[in-house]
BALOBA-1460 file (C-alpha; in Angstrom, 3 decimals):
// residues 210
<rec num="1" residu="m" x="285.234" y="161.039" z="14.694"/>
<rec num="2" residu="g" x="283.385" y="161.918" z="11.500"/>
<rec num="3" residu="i" x="279.643" y="162.287" z="11.231"/>
<rec num="4" residu="s" x="278.120" y="159.389" z="9.315"/>
<rec num="5" residu="q" x="276.188" y="160.404" z="6.241"/>
<rec num="6" residu="p" x="272.654" y="159.088" z="5.682"/>
<rec num="7" residu="f" x="272.465" y="156.237" z="3.208"/>
<rec num="8" residu="e" x="271.481" y="157.343" z="-0.288"/>
<rec num="9" residu="p" x="270.420" y="154.476" z="-2.562"/>
<rec num="10" residu="p" x="271.405" y="154.695" z="-6.236"/>
<rec num="11" residu="p" x="268.742" y="156.392" z="-8.362"/>
<rec num="12" residu="l" x="266.067" y="154.193" z="-9.877"/>
<rec num="13" residu="t" x="264.132" y="155.228" z="-12.988"/>
<rec num="14" residu="l" x="260.804" y="153.622" z="-13.831"/>
<rec num="15" residu="a" x="260.314" y="153.423" z="-17.603"/>
<rec num="16" residu="s" x="256.530" y="153.470" z="-17.355"/>
<rec num="17" residu="a" x="253.712" y="155.979" z="-17.045"/>
<rec num="18" residu="s" x="251.612" y="153.530" z="-15.014"/>
<rec num="19" residu="p" x="250.576" y="154.920" z="-11.605"/>
<rec num="20" residu="r" x="249.931" y="151.372" z="-10.398"/>
<rec num="21" residu="r" x="253.580" y="150.428" z="-11.040"/>
<rec num="22" residu="v" x="254.717" y="153.426" z="-9.000"/>
<rec num="23" residu="q" x="252.406" y="152.295" z="-6.189"/>
<rec num="24" residu="l" x="253.781" y="148.755" z="-6.345"/>
<rec num="25" residu="l" x="257.366" y="150.047" z="-6.150"/>
<rec num="26" residu="r" x="256.351" y="152.031" z="-3.089"/>
<rec num="27" residu="q" x="255.104" y="148.802" z="-1.566"/>
<rec num="28" residu="l" x="258.797" y="147.783" z="-1.629"/>
<rec num="29" residu="r" x="259.613" y="151.202" z="-0.059"/>
<rec num="30" residu="l" x="261.238" y="152.347" z="-3.288"/>
<rec num="31" residu="e" x="260.587" y="155.814" z="-4.655"/>
<rec num="32" residu="p" x="261.686" y="156.225" z="-8.276"/>
<rec num="33" residu="a" x="264.021" y="159.146" z="-8.880"/>
<rec num="34" residu="a" x="262.338" y="159.577" z="-12.264"/>
<rec num="35" residu="v" x="259.299" y="158.258" z="-14.094"/>
<rec num="36" residu="d" x="260.110" y="158.291" z="-17.805"/>
<rec num="37" residu="p" x="257.783" y="156.282" z="-20.070"/>
<rec num="38" residu="a" x="259.166" y="154.855" z="-23.281"/>
<rec num="39" residu="e" x="257.404" y="155.341" z="-26.598"/>
<rec num="40" residu="i" x="258.001" y="152.199" z="-28.654"/>
<rec num="41" residu="d" x="256.002" y="150.244" z="-31.199"/>
<rec num="42" residu="e" x="254.053" y="147.594" z="-29.273"/>
<rec num="43" residu="t" x="252.695" y="145.758" z="-32.335"/>
<rec num="44" residu="p" x="253.176" y="141.973" z="-32.038"/>
<rec num="45" residu="r" x="255.404" y="140.420" z="-34.680"/>
<rec num="46" residu="a" x="254.100" y="137.708" z="-36.972"/>
<rec num="47" residu="g" x="253.874" y="134.457" z="-35.037"/>
<rec num="48" residu="e" x="255.135" y="136.040" z="-31.824"/>
<rec num="49" residu="s" x="253.790" y="134.470" z="-28.636"/>
<rec num="50" residu="a" x="252.384" y="136.525" z="-25.769"/>
<rec num="51" residu="r" x="255.307" y="135.489" z="-23.549"/>
<rec num="52" residu="l" x="257.921" y="136.583" z="-26.094"/>
<rec num="53" residu="l" x="256.047" y="139.830" z="-26.752"/>
<rec num="54" residu="a" x="255.934" y="140.758" z="-23.050"/>
<rec num="55" residu="g" x="259.657" y="140.152" z="-22.676"/>
<rec num="56" residu="r" x="260.587" y="141.989" z="-25.859"/>
<rec num="57" residu="l" x="258.522" y="145.056" z="-24.974"/>
<rec num="58" residu="a" x="259.926" y="145.279" z="-21.451"/>
<rec num="59" residu="s" x="263.502" y="145.034" z="-22.768"/>
<rec num="60" residu="g" x="262.765" y="147.549" z="-25.520"/>
<rec num="61" residu="k" x="261.347" y="150.070" z="-23.086"/>
<rec num="62" residu="a" x="264.299" y="149.765" z="-20.720"/>
<rec num="63" residu="a" x="266.763" y="150.119" z="-23.610"/>
<rec num="64" residu="a" x="264.965" y="153.206" z="-24.921"/>
<rec num="65" residu="v" x="265.002" y="154.990" z="-21.566"/>
<rec num="66" residu="a" x="268.396" y="153.986" z="-20.122"/>
<rec num="67" residu="p" x="270.491" y="156.371" z="-22.295"/>
<rec num="68" residu="r" x="268.517" y="159.306" z="-20.867"/>
<rec num="69" residu="h" x="269.438" y="158.443" z="-17.267"/>
<rec num="70" residu="a" x="273.161" y="157.810" z="-16.901"/>
<rec num="71" residu="g" x="274.076" y="156.345" z="-13.522"/>
<rec num="72" residu="h" x="270.552" y="155.080" z="-12.869"/>
<rec num="73" residu="f" x="269.073" y="151.638" z="-12.554"/>
<rec num="74" residu="v" x="266.282" y="151.583" z="-15.162"/>
<rec num="75" residu="l" x="263.271" y="149.319" z="-14.634"/>
<rec num="76" residu="a" x="260.641" y="148.583" z="-17.289"/>
<rec num="77" residu="a" x="257.642" y="146.263" z="-17.473"/>
<rec num="78" residu="d" x="254.918" y="145.334" z="-19.905"/>
<rec num="79" residu="t" x="251.786" y="143.240" z="-19.461"/>
<rec num="80" residu="v" x="250.197" y="141.108" z="-22.173"/>
<rec num="81" residu="v" x="246.890" y="139.238" z="-21.868"/>
<rec num="82" residu="a" x="246.335" y="136.124" z="-23.966"/>
<rec num="83" residu="l" x="243.400" y="133.799" z="-24.504"/>
<rec num="84" residu="g" x="244.965" y="130.654" z="-25.860"/>
<rec num="85" residu="r" x="247.304" y="131.857" z="-28.614"/>
<rec num="86" residu="r" x="245.282" y="135.021" z="-29.161"/>
<rec num="87" residu="i" x="246.858" y="138.230" z="-27.825"/>
<rec num="88" residu="l" x="244.210" y="140.638" z="-26.566"/>
<rec num="89" residu="p" x="244.696" y="144.376" z="-27.146"/>
<rec num="90" residu="k" x="245.090" y="147.218" z="-24.694"/>
<rec num="91" residu="a" x="241.553" y="148.548" z="-24.893"/>
<rec num="92" residu="e" x="241.437" y="152.110" z="-26.213"/>
<rec num="93" residu="d" x="237.687" y="152.304" z="-26.905"/>
<rec num="94" residu="e" x="234.541" y="150.849" z="-25.392"/>
<rec num="95" residu="a" x="233.899" y="148.473" z="-28.285"/>
<rec num="96" residu="s" x="237.346" y="146.917" z="-27.864"/>
<rec num="97" residu="a" x="236.898" y="146.580" z="-24.097"/>
<rec num="98" residu="r" x="233.466" y="144.977" z="-24.523"/>
<rec num="99" residu="h" x="234.875" y="142.500" z="-27.024"/>
<rec num="100" residu="c" x="237.660" y="141.527" z="-24.590"/>
<rec num="101" residu="l" x="235.259" y="141.064" z="-21.682"/>
<rec num="102" residu="n" x="232.927" y="138.916" z="-23.783"/>
<rec num="103" residu="l" x="235.885" y="136.727" z="-24.771"/>
<rec num="104" residu="l" x="237.127" y="136.414" z="-21.173"/>
<rec num="105" residu="s" x="233.699" y="135.722" z="-19.670"/>
<rec num="106" residu="g" x="233.546" y="132.292" z="-18.029"/>
<rec num="107" residu="r" x="237.033" y="131.344" z="-19.208"/>
<rec num="108" residu="a" x="240.637" y="131.175" z="-18.011"/>
<rec num="109" residu="h" x="243.310" y="133.323" z="-19.622"/>
<rec num="110" residu="r" x="247.009" y="134.010" z="-19.176"/>
<rec num="111" residu="v" x="248.624" y="137.250" z="-18.110"/>
<rec num="112" residu="y" x="252.303" y="137.631" z="-19.027"/>
<rec num="113" residu="t" x="254.291" y="140.421" z="-17.410"/>
<rec num="114" residu="g" x="257.728" y="141.104" z="-18.821"/>
<rec num="115" residu="l" x="260.305" y="142.764" z="-16.583"/>
<rec num="116" residu="a" x="263.653" y="144.281" z="-17.584"/>
<rec num="117" residu="l" x="266.282" y="146.008" z="-15.461"/>
<rec num="118" residu="i" x="269.385" y="147.782" z="-16.773"/>
<rec num="119" residu="a" x="272.141" y="148.617" z="-14.279"/>
<rec num="120" residu="p" x="274.291" y="151.775" z="-14.500"/>
<rec num="121" residu="d" x="277.144" y="149.690" z="-15.953"/>
<rec num="122" residu="g" x="274.900" y="148.414" z="-18.774"/>
<rec num="123" residu="r" x="274.224" y="144.920" z="-17.451"/>
<rec num="124" residu="e" x="270.647" y="143.781" z="-18.075"/>
<rec num="125" residu="a" x="268.419" y="141.188" z="-16.449"/>
<rec num="126" residu="t" x="264.999" y="140.127" z="-17.687"/>
<rec num="127" residu="r" x="262.149" y="137.933" z="-16.541"/>
<rec num="128" residu="v" x="258.663" y="137.026" z="-17.762"/>
<rec num="129" residu="v" x="256.051" y="136.046" z="-15.179"/>
<rec num="130" residu="a" x="252.976" y="134.051" z="-16.234"/>
<rec num="131" residu="s" x="249.740" y="133.983" z="-14.236"/>
<rec num="132" residu="r" x="246.449" y="132.199" z="-14.927"/>
<rec num="133" residu="v" x="243.271" y="134.184" z="-14.257"/>
<rec num="134" residu="t" x="239.752" y="132.745" z="-14.436"/>
<rec num="135" residu="f" x="236.694" y="134.956" z="-14.906"/>
<rec num="136" residu="k" x="233.177" y="134.106" z="-13.797"/>
<rec num="137" residu="r" x="230.533" y="134.160" z="-16.500"/>
<rec num="138" residu="l" x="229.593" y="137.807" z="-17.004"/>
<rec num="139" residu="d" x="226.108" y="138.981" z="-17.844"/>
<rec num="140" residu="r" x="225.331" y="142.042" z="-19.915"/>
<rec num="141" residu="a" x="224.561" y="144.220" z="-16.884"/>
<rec num="142" residu="e" x="227.961" y="143.447" z="-15.344"/>
<rec num="143" residu="i" x="229.793" y="144.257" z="-18.564"/>
<rec num="144" residu="d" x="227.780" y="147.446" z="-19.104"/>
<rec num="145" residu="g" x="228.462" y="148.550" z="-15.527"/>
<rec num="146" residu="y" x="232.168" y="147.895" z="-15.822"/>
<rec num="147" residu="l" x="232.402" y="149.741" z="-19.118"/>
<rec num="148" residu="a" x="230.652" y="152.731" z="-17.536"/>
<rec num="149" residu="s" x="233.381" y="152.869" z="-14.872"/>
<rec num="150" residu="g" x="236.068" y="153.673" z="-17.455"/>
<rec num="151" residu="e" x="238.620" y="151.520" z="-15.614"/>
<rec num="152" residu="w" x="239.218" y="149.461" z="-18.751"/>
<rec num="153" residu="h" x="240.831" y="152.297" z="-20.725"/>
<rec num="154" residu="g" x="244.375" y="151.456" z="-21.807"/>
<rec num="155" residu="k" x="244.358" y="148.157" z="-19.929"/>
<rec num="156" residu="a" x="245.577" y="144.915" z="-21.469"/>
<rec num="157" residu="g" x="242.583" y="142.655" z="-22.012"/>
<rec num="158" residu="g" x="240.199" y="145.479" z="-21.173"/>
<rec num="159" residu="y" x="240.278" y="145.190" z="-17.381"/>
<rec num="160" residu="a" x="242.230" y="146.141" z="-14.250"/>
<rec num="161" residu="i" x="242.302" y="143.451" z="-11.577"/>
<rec num="162" residu="q" x="243.052" y="145.983" z="-8.829"/>
<rec num="163" residu="g" x="239.736" y="147.742" z="-9.473"/>
<rec num="164" residu="l" x="236.131" y="146.727" z="-9.945"/>
<rec num="165" residu="a" x="237.087" y="143.774" z="-12.134"/>
<rec num="166" residu="a" x="238.348" y="141.978" z="-9.037"/>
<rec num="167" residu="a" x="234.719" y="140.912" z="-8.602"/>
<rec num="168" residu="f" x="234.956" y="138.996" z="-11.898"/>
<rec num="169" residu="v" x="237.957" y="136.870" z="-10.865"/>
<rec num="170" residu="s" x="236.960" y="133.434" z="-9.584"/>
<rec num="171" residu="a" x="240.515" y="132.058" z="-9.461"/>
<rec num="172" residu="l" x="244.104" y="133.247" z="-9.819"/>
<rec num="173" residu="q" x="247.193" y="131.076" z="-10.088"/>
<rec num="174" residu="g" x="250.471" y="132.962" z="-10.063"/>
<rec num="175" residu="s" x="251.422" y="136.476" z="-9.014"/>
<rec num="176" residu="y" x="248.728" y="139.021" z="-8.172"/>
<rec num="177" residu="s" x="251.214" y="141.919" z="-8.363"/>
<rec num="178" residu="a" x="252.293" y="140.726" z="-11.819"/>
<rec num="179" residu="v" x="248.698" y="140.851" z="-13.038"/>
<rec num="180" residu="v" x="248.426" y="144.387" z="-11.621"/>
<rec num="181" residu="g" x="251.550" y="145.300" z="-13.601"/>
<rec num="182" residu="l" x="254.773" y="144.694" z="-11.640"/>
<rec num="183" residu="p" x="255.748" y="141.313" z="-10.113"/>
<rec num="184" residu="l" x="257.261" y="142.324" z="-6.779"/>
<rec num="185" residu="h" x="259.126" y="139.100" z="-6.008"/>
<rec num="186" residu="e" x="260.851" y="139.115" z="-9.387"/>
<rec num="187" residu="t" x="261.504" y="142.869" z="-9.196"/>
<rec num="188" residu="a" x="263.303" y="142.406" z="-5.878"/>
<rec num="189" residu="c" x="265.297" y="139.483" z="-7.302"/>
<rec num="190" residu="l" x="266.425" y="141.435" z="-10.381"/>
<rec num="191" residu="l" x="267.416" y="144.471" z="-8.309"/>
<rec num="192" residu="t" x="269.510" y="142.523" z="-5.817"/>
<rec num="193" residu="g" x="270.946" y="140.348" z="-8.589"/>
<rec num="194" residu="l" x="272.357" y="143.398" z="-10.372"/>
<rec num="195" residu="g" x="273.721" y="144.901" z="-7.177"/>
<rec num="196" residu="y" x="271.005" y="147.341" z="-6.135"/>
<rec num="197" residu="p" x="271.158" y="147.655" z="-2.305"/>
<rec num="198" residu="l" x="267.463" y="146.916" z="-1.854"/>
<rec num="199" residu="w" x="267.419" y="146.070" z="1.827"/>
<rec num="200" residu="q" x="269.558" y="149.068" z="2.783"/>
<rec num="201" residu="a" x="267.284" y="151.296" z="0.693"/>
<rec num="202" residu="q" x="264.220" y="149.924" z="2.457"/>
<rec num="203" residu="a" x="265.785" y="150.465" z="5.885"/>
<rec num="204" residu="a" x="266.658" y="154.053" z="4.947"/>
<rec num="205" residu="a" x="263.192" y="154.860" z="3.577"/>
<rec num="206" residu="p" x="261.318" y="157.692" z="5.326"/>
<rec num="207" residu="a" x="259.166" y="156.591" z="8.233"/>
<rec num="208" residu="d" x="255.946" y="157.430" z="6.383"/>
<rec num="209" residu="a" x="256.922" y="154.965" z="3.615"/>
<rec num="210" residu="r" x="257.200" y="152.057" z="6.052"/>
């Protein structure tokens, strides 16, 4: 009678440099075999909606990284914040972050998170998740304090909901994990839909990951 070998899930590459997306994958008891961010042009096209932009960027990132990881499932995501039809930037300086926070103060906005998964055989599945986030009215001291934290750097719309900005959110309709950066329900659906053995991988995860 042969000795059964431990289950080894197929390798999964995350096409993102975001530590929060790695943490969210770990919430599903998935440890990426590689973290390989894609460098693509993220400039919106003329007339492009926030929803279309989020989907296009996620697909573009997955497509850019997949050829470097033969035999892997490659997962990519991108988050876009929009106020009405206006797409807000990923804040790279304090002035940009302050401008975003002033625009979002006391108003509701949309967060679109695009998700793309490419299987080892080249099949691709995509999804865009929309969430509605409402901010309380912010005073100058709150904005100044948040800017001093530095959490806004590189974040779409100039804030990170998983950090101090959670205190600004008066309402959220949709997916909290999508606003953080990776919609877990949709991620699980795409993985199982393309044949990734998610539940077996979770059962085989090390005890300290459970």
